[in-house]
C-alpha positions as CSV (number, residue, x, y, z in Angstrom):
1,M,-225.7,201.1,235.8
2,T,-227.0,197.4,234.8
3,H,-224.9,195.4,232.0
4,L,-226.1,192.7,229.4
5,S,-225.2,189.3,230.2
6,D,-224.4,186.5,227.6
7,E,-227.9,185.0,227.7
8,D,-229.1,188.9,227.3
9,M,-227.2,189.1,224.2
10,E,-228.2,186.2,222.7
11,W,-231.1,188.1,221.8
12,I,-229.5,190.6,220.3
13,N,-226.6,189.1,218.1
14,V,-229.3,187.6,215.4
15,Y,-228.9,190.1,212.6
16,G,-225.7,192.1,210.9
17,N,-225.7,195.3,209.9
18,G,-226.6,195.8,205.9
19,E,-228.5,191.8,206.4
20,Y,-231.2,191.4,204.3
21,V,-234.3,189.2,205.5
22,L,-237.2,187.9,202.8
23,F,-241.0,187.1,203.9
24,V,-243.5,185.5,202.0
25,S,-247.1,185.6,202.9
26,N,-249.8,183.6,203.0
27,V,-251.2,185.0,199.2
28,G,-247.8,185.0,197.6
29,N,-246.5,188.5,198.5
30,T,-242.9,189.1,199.1
31,D,-241.3,191.4,201.9
32,T,-238.0,192.9,202.8
33,L,-236.4,193.7,206.2
34,S,-233.3,195.7,205.6
35,I,-231.1,196.0,208.7
36,K,-229.7,199.7,208.9
37,E,-227.8,199.6,212.3
38,I,-226.6,197.7,215.1
39,I,-227.1,199.5,218.7
40,L,-225.0,198.3,221.6
41,F,-224.7,200.1,225.0
42,N,-222.7,197.9,227.2
43,S,-220.8,199.6,229.2
44,K,-218.7,197.5,231.5
45,N,-217.7,200.6,233.2
46,P,-218.1,200.2,237.0
47,F,-218.6,204.3,236.8
48,Y,-220.9,206.6,234.4
49,F,-220.7,209.5,233.4
50,S,-223.2,211.9,231.9
51,E,-222.6,214.8,229.9
52,A,-226.5,215.5,230.3
53,G,-225.9,215.0,234.5
54,G,-228.1,212.0,234.4
55,S,-227.2,209.3,236.9
56,T,-228.6,206.2,235.8
57,Y,-227.1,203.7,233.0
58,R,-229.5,201.1,231.2
59,A,-227.5,198.7,229.0
60,N,-229.5,198.1,225.8
61,G,-228.9,197.0,222.2
62,G,-230.6,196.2,219.5
63,Y,-231.4,197.4,215.4
64,R,-232.9,199.9,213.4
65,F,-234.4,198.4,210.4
66,I,-236.7,199.3,207.4
67,L,-239.3,197.0,206.3
68,H,-240.6,196.8,202.5
69,H,-244.2,196.3,202.4
70,N,-245.7,196.6,198.6
71,I,-245.2,200.2,198.0
72,E,-245.0,201.4,201.6
73,K,-241.5,201.6,204.0
74,F,-241.9,200.9,207.8
75,H,-239.2,202.1,209.8
76,G,-238.6,199.8,213.2
77,L,-236.6,199.4,215.8
78,A,-235.8,196.3,217.8
79,F,-234.9,197.3,221.1
80,F,-233.5,195.3,224.5
81,E,-233.0,197.1,227.4
82,K,-231.9,196.2,230.4
83,E,-233.5,197.6,233.9
84,L,-232.2,198.6,237.4
85,D,-233.9,195.9,238.4
86,D,-232.0,192.9,236.4
87,S,-235.2,192.7,234.2
88,L,-235.5,192.2,230.4
89,Y,-237.5,194.6,228.4
90,F,-238.2,193.9,224.3
91,S,-239.5,197.1,222.6
92,L,-240.5,197.1,219.1
93,T,-241.5,199.8,216.8
94,L,-242.6,199.1,213.4
95,G,-244.0,202.2,211.6
96,K,-246.6,203.8,214.2
97,S,-247.2,200.2,216.2
98,Y,-244.8,200.4,219.4
99,L,-244.8,197.4,221.8
100,K,-242.7,197.0,225.3
101,Y,-242.7,193.0,226.6
102,P,-241.4,192.3,229.6
103,M,-239.4,189.2,229.2
104,N,-237.5,186.7,231.6
105,T,-234.6,185.3,229.5
106,Y,-234.3,182.0,231.5
107,D,-237.4,180.4,230.4
108,R,-238.1,182.3,226.7
109,E,-236.8,180.9,223.3
110,I,-239.6,183.3,221.5
111,L,-241.4,186.3,222.1
112,V,-245.2,186.2,220.8
113,M,-246.6,189.8,220.0
114,D,-250.5,190.0,219.5
115,S,-253.7,192.0,220.8
116,I,-252.7,191.5,224.5
117,N,-249.3,193.5,224.2
118,I,-249.0,195.2,220.8
119,A,-250.3,199.0,220.8
120,Y,-250.4,202.0,218.3
121,S,-248.9,205.3,219.4
122,E,-251.7,207.9,219.6
123,Y,-250.8,208.9,216.0
124,G,-251.8,205.4,214.2
125,Y,-254.8,206.0,214.0
126,D,-254.3,206.8,210.3
127,I,-252.9,203.7,209.2
128,P,-255.1,201.7,206.8
129,N,-253.6,198.5,207.7
130,K,-252.0,197.7,211.0
131,V,-249.3,194.8,212.0
132,K,-251.8,193.1,214.6
133,E,-249.3,190.3,215.5
134,G,-245.6,189.3,215.2
135,V,-243.1,186.5,216.8
136,W,-239.0,187.6,217.4
137,S,-237.3,184.4,217.9
138,K,-234.2,183.9,219.9
139,E,-232.4,182.2,217.0
140,H,-233.6,184.0,214.5
141,G,-235.5,187.6,215.3
142,L,-238.6,188.9,213.5
143,I,-240.1,185.4,211.8
144,Y,-243.3,186.5,211.6
145,Y,-246.1,189.2,211.7
146,K,-249.7,189.5,210.5
147,F,-251.7,193.0,209.0
148,E,-255.3,193.6,209.9
149,D,-256.4,192.6,206.7
150,G,-255.5,188.3,207.4
151,E,-252.1,188.4,205.2
152,E,-249.1,186.9,207.4
153,F,-246.0,186.9,206.7
154,F,-242.8,184.4,207.0
155,R,-239.4,184.4,207.5
156,Q,-238.9,182.7,203.6
157,D,-235.3,180.5,205.0
158,L,-237.5,178.7,207.8
159,L,-240.3,177.8,205.7
160,P,-240.4,173.9,204.8
161,G,-239.5,173.4,201.1
162,S,-243.2,172.1,199.9
163,I,-244.4,175.8,201.6
164,Q,-242.1,177.7,199.9
165,M,-242.1,176.1,196.5
166,K,-246.1,176.3,196.5
167,N,-245.1,180.3,197.1
168,Q,-242.7,180.1,194.1
169,S,-245.3,178.7,191.6
């Protein structure tokens, strides 16, 4: 049985249910991330009973979300899970892309996802413009992602004023 610490929870306590986050691209397009569900399984009960008969309980939490990109809709899941050896993992599913990222919360504030640690499921062969990179912040959640065609998206409320003004004109 595992339990998420207060420090682990800092990675999860980023968004509210129903919250919307706007992203602007380097070519002036806008995407919207909408939080559909907050998930948290962090029981402090020292005894775990499973109806399925399993004896392992891994504390976890995160978000189900939808990313509206142009006319496409990507369903996603950002998920933190505490393993039995007390290590914390971050998993991100966006459309058909998936990554599982081992992390040490005591020396990281940002998780960088790139060609080294992001992969597509076997069903992702037909995606025409895949997400190639991304950044998750402990304080702000998803703050950046990049598609294969080179279009990059930045969280709008974190942009310096001069960049926001340039993208709005």
